[in-house]
TORKOL-345367 format. One record per atom (N, C-alpha, C): y, x, z. Coordinates in pm, whole numbers, plus 50000, padded with zeros to 5 digits. Layout:
BEGIN
YXZ...
***
This chain:
BEGIN
498835008650000500005000050000501235009050000502215005349921503485012549922504615003049957505675008850011506875001250042508035007549965508754999249894509975003549826511134998549909511895007849965513065004250044514295006149959515124995949957516394996449886517474996849993518165008150003519105010650111520525009650056521375002450128522755000250085523685007550182524185019450143524985027650234526285020950277526615023350404527875018850460528905029850432529995026350369531065035750337532385028050341533455035250343534775028850344534885019150226535235006750255535424996750151534154989950104533014993950156531754987850112531634973750167531124964750084530914950750123529474946850096528994936750168527634931850148527594917150190527124908550101527014894250127525544891150161525224891550291523854889550335523354875450303524224865450308523814851750275523324851150130524074856750038523654856849898522364864749882522294876249949521124884949938519854877649980519914871050095518724864250149518404851150078519424843850035519204830549980519184829849828519634840249761519624840249614518894852249556519314864349598518734876349536517254878049572516924877949699515524880349738514584869549685514954856649686514084846849621513914849649471514974854549403514854858149263513884869849247513964879649336513034890949332511604885749344511374876949439510044871449462509524863849340510374855449282509974847849162509704857149045510584866849026510514875548909509304884748915509024890549031507924900149042506574893449061506574881049105505344873349114504264879949199503034879549149501874884349224501874899349249502634906949172502704921549195503354924549330504244915949375504944917749501504084912149614503704920649708502814916649817503564912249942504844915349950505644911250065507054916650051507984910650124509364915450122510034912050253511074919650284511874917050403513274922450380514194917750463515584922350455516074925450596516794936450609517394940550736518894941150718519624936550819521084936850816521564946250925522254956950886522804966350983523824959251072523824962751200524744956251293525574966651369526744962651406527624970051497527854984651456527894987351328528165000951280527285011351348526015007951367525105016851438524245025351344524505025351217523685033251127524385035550996523745043150910524385046650783524265035850674523575024650703523345014550599523875000850640524484994050543524914980150562523714970950571522734973550486521554965050476520434972950410519214967550425518034973450362517124962150316516564963750199515544954650151514254962450135513134956050166511844962750159510884954350075510254960749979509314954049889507964961049900506894953349910505554958849924504744956749796504054967449756503184967249638501864974049671500834970949595499534977449616499564992249578500374995849477500375009749430501705013249364501945026049351503135030849280503105025949136501935025849076501805021348937502215006748920501834998249015502234984149007503744982749023504324990549114505774990349130506454994949003505995005948944506615011248823506515001448707505384994648694505224984748588506184973048609506304968448733507224957448763508664961548737509024973748776510384978648756510704980148607509744985248531509964986948387510224973548320509524963248363509664950048303510874942448355511094942848486512084934048548513274941148612513234954348617514314961848682515704958548633515934958348502517294955348453517824941748500516974931648503517394918348548517774918748696516944925248777517204925648921518444934048952518594945348885519764953848909521054947348861520984938948761522174932148711522754922548815521934918348911522394909049015523084916149131522924929149143523484936649257524984934149278525824934249173527264931949197527594918149255526644908949253526874895749311526854895949464526304906649524526264906949670526784919849733526994930449655527514942649715528234951349613529134959649664529744969949581529194983749618528214984049709527564996549749526535000549643526385013349623525385018649529524045019749601523015011949562521745012449633521035025849615520315029649720519475041649722518045036749739517115042349662515715037949666514845048449734513925043749817512925052249881511565045749859510625053149802509255048349784508385055649885507675047949969506885053750077505465048250075504535056450119503165051750141503115046350284502625033950298502545027750430501315033350502501535038250621500445044350700499955035050810500795026750865500395017250971500845003250933
***
């Protein structure tokens, strides 16, 4: 199992619409990626306690399944980013150990 974390850095002037992210973007991610997506979650940074405004996490069975989904649907999903943030997302692909 792998986890793809999409991290939205907190910086001067950065904005993030968590309502849109949770109620529009993440449901679109779920619909678009379909069965390839094994799970998802969203974290909202609070009280300026970290370097990120928010984080989204997507679960896949393998790197290959993630890459295939990204190749097919990545442009559509990335085109929606300006609807909820002006932060430049950073991606981390990790192997889940626990």
